[in-house]
N, C-alpha and C positions, 0 to 999 in steps of 0.2 A: 596507311590505309587500305581497303580492300579495294580490287578490280571490279568494277563490276560488270558480268556479263552482257555481251551485246547480243543482240535479238540473232536468231536463225532462222532462217525461214525457205518452206519450198512450197513451191504452186502445184505438184505433182502428187498423183496418187501413189507413186513410189516414192517410198521416202527413203530420202539419200542420211546415209550414217553423219549425228551430226559430231562436231568436237565436243571432247568432254574434258574438264579438268581434272586434276589428279584426286581432287577432294569428292570431284562426282563417281570417278572411278572406284574408287575405296568407299564410297555411300552406295554406290549400288551393289558391290559384292558383299559387303556387310549386310545387306538387306534380304539377301536371294535366300539363307535358312527361313529367315522370318516368313517370306511370300510363299517358301515350298510347303511351311508348319500351317501357313492359313490354308494354302488350297486342301493339304492333306485332311486336316479336321473338317475343312467343310463337306469333303466328298466323304469322309469319314459318316456323317452329321444326317447328310444324304440318304447315306445306305442304311444306317440304323433306321430312321423315319420309314423309309419304306417298307424294312421286316417287321417293325411294330405294328406299323398299319395294318399289314397281312395279319398279324396273331392278335392283336387286341380287339374289344369288342367296339364296335363304332363310336358308341357314346364315349369312351374312353379315349379313343384317337382323338375326334374330335377337340377336345378338353387339350389334349397334351399338341397341337396343333396352335391350339388360342394361344399357348404361352410363348412370352417374346423370345424369338431365336438368341441365341448366346453363342458367341464365339470365343476364341483367346483374345482377351483384351477386353470385351466386354458385349455389349448388345449389338446386334446387327440393325442399325436404326431404318424406320420407314423412310422409303425413297422420298416419299409425297412431304411426310415431315419436315424432314431434312433440308429438300427443294424449298417449302416454306419460309425455315429459319434461314437457311442461307439467304434469300430473298429480303426479308426482313432487318436482317444484320450487315446489309451490303447496303441498301437505300439507310440505314439509320447511320451507319460509320461513314459514308463517301457521297451521298447525295446532300448539296446543300441546298437551303430555302433562301427564301427572298429576303430574311431578315442577315446571311450572310453578308462580310463585308465584299466580298469575289463575287458575288450575284448567284442567282438561283441556278442549278445545273438538276440534269434527271441523269437515268440511267438505264441501260439495255432492258426492254420488257421481257425478263427469264420468264420461262415457264416454270410454273410449280407444280412440277411432275416428276417423274423418274426420266434417267436419259433415253431409257427404252422407249417410252412412250412422248418422248420429245423428239424421236428418231420416226416412229411411227406417224405423229400429227405432221413433222415435217417431208414426208413422203404421201400421205394425203394432201396436202397443201400444195405439192411439188415444190418447194423453196428447199434453199438449201440452212443448216443447221448449224450455225453460231455456238462454238461450245468453247466454256471459259472454267479450266481448273483452277480452282482458288486454295494458296498456300498461303495460311494463315500467317505464317511464322517467318517469309521470303523476307529480305531487307527491302525487296523493288516493288512488293506487293502492293501497300498504301499508296504511292505514288502512281502505279500505273490504273490503281484503281481510279483514284481522282483525276489523274492527267489525261488517261488517256481513254477507258471505258466510259467515264462520264461524259467526255467531249459530244459537245452537241451536233458536231458532225459525224462522229461513229452511231451515236444514237441515232439519228436521222438516217442514217445508210443503211443499220440492220433493220430499222422498222422498214424499207422498203425492199432491201433483197432476201433477208433472211429470218427465220425464228430463232431467239437465242435459248440457250439453256447454260445455265452456271450451276458450280456445285464446289464444297469445302473437301479436300483431299482426303481428311480425317475423317469424312464419312464413308461409310461403306460403298452408298450406289457412285459417287465420283472418282470413289479408288477402284471400284469394277472396273468404268469407262479408261480408266488411267494406264490399265493393263490391257485392254484392248488393241490386237493387232492395227500397226496403221497411227494407233493416237500414241501411245510410250512416252509421255515428255522425260527429255531427260534435263530440261531447267524451266526455270519458272519466272515470270507470270507464262504462262502458258494458255494461247486461244487458238483454234481452228475452225475450217469450214469444213463440216461433212455432207455428203451428197448420199439418199437412200433412196436410188432410184427404182422406179417399178422394174421388174424381172432379175435384177441385179443379186446376188449371193448374198448381201449385208452391203452396209454402211461405205460409202469409200473415203478416202482422206482429200481433199483439194486444195486444202491449203493448210498449212502450221505455221505459227510462230512461236521462239520458244527465245524468253529472255523478254527485257526492258526495251518497250518500242514506243518512240512518240504517236499521237495521231494521225499525224501525217503519212507516217512510214504504214502505220497501218493499212490505214484506206486504201494505202497504193497498193500494199501487197492484197486486199481483200479484191479490189477492184478489177486485178489481172488475172486473179482467179477463176473469178465468177464470167470475166469475158471469155475466159477462156474453155469453160464449160458451157457457154450461151447455148451453145447447138443442140446441147445435149436434155437442155433445161427446155427448149422451145419445142424440139422432137417431142419431149414428155408431155407438155402441155395439147401439143396437137394428138397426139395419140387422146387423152383425157376428153379432150371439147369433142375429138371424133365417136369416140365412145359412149359420151352424155346426150350427143344429137342422136345416137343409132338408138338408143334406148328413150329418147321421147318421141321418136318417131312410131318406136313399136308399141309405147304406152298411149301415142295417138291413136293407132290402129287396133289395138285392141279395146279401146274405149270406144270406138265409130263402130266395131264389129260387135260388141255388147248391146251397143244403143240398137243397131238394127235388129238382131236376137230379139231385143223387148220391144221392138216396133212391131214385129212378126208374131210374137205372140199376144201382143195388144191385138193385134186384128184377129188374130183367130178366136180368139176368146168373144169381142166386140161381132164375129159372125156367130158364133155358139149362142150368143144371146139373143141376137135378132131370129135363129133359128126356132128357138124354143117362143119367143113373142108368137111367131106365125103359127104355131103348133096350140099355142095358148087360144089363141084366137080363132082359129078353124073348128074348135070343139064347138058341137054343139050343146044350145044353152038347155 
């Protein structure tokens, strides 16, 4: 029987080099030419698009841009459509309803958007972004989704502490995230916590878990990671609160100033009207 890979975890933004089996190493080597071709083809298409937009009439350029983008292997899927499809498929396959013998279950509230928009939303909300990269063909995927991701304790924890985004690695948006520095999974199932703090050069990896893990283990590593970053989050929230309060004070001051100007203008109008009335009454009949 095949030996199941145990989860490897890190709770620092500096990612350790994970252990890889011979199969993982061979698969990574074989995938290098395809990744190079994919990157070169994408760059060539972007350059060609820029050249065409410069020499073609605007009406034709708009029509070309409206065509579905194509790369080696087929279409580049729309990230919002791909996210919505992932959520629908995940809920349909792994979430149990009340009629199930094992009882009802729920799933993390995955955001129906691109991973880039999810990172921006996490930044706006000053929350961590929990990322799940879904490998549908992996032998541990189904059990991990049912027993870990859909565990009520995990769902409640994520609802309180993070926003969640998930994507199928066979789609372009999730595939791009899997290639981002700091993420780069070497085993699946793969989950991570990312922090997109204000003022940072980009999102940082706070925690990563590669391989099968039970809900208790996942909760432990997420709790530890969030606790270690607590000061950073609280400082960001304090800065946000300070800016919001300063903005509210300025808005109140501006409103009071405008009200004062309006009151002065009204007094001047009333005084001018009174003078006009006196002039009229003083005229001889």
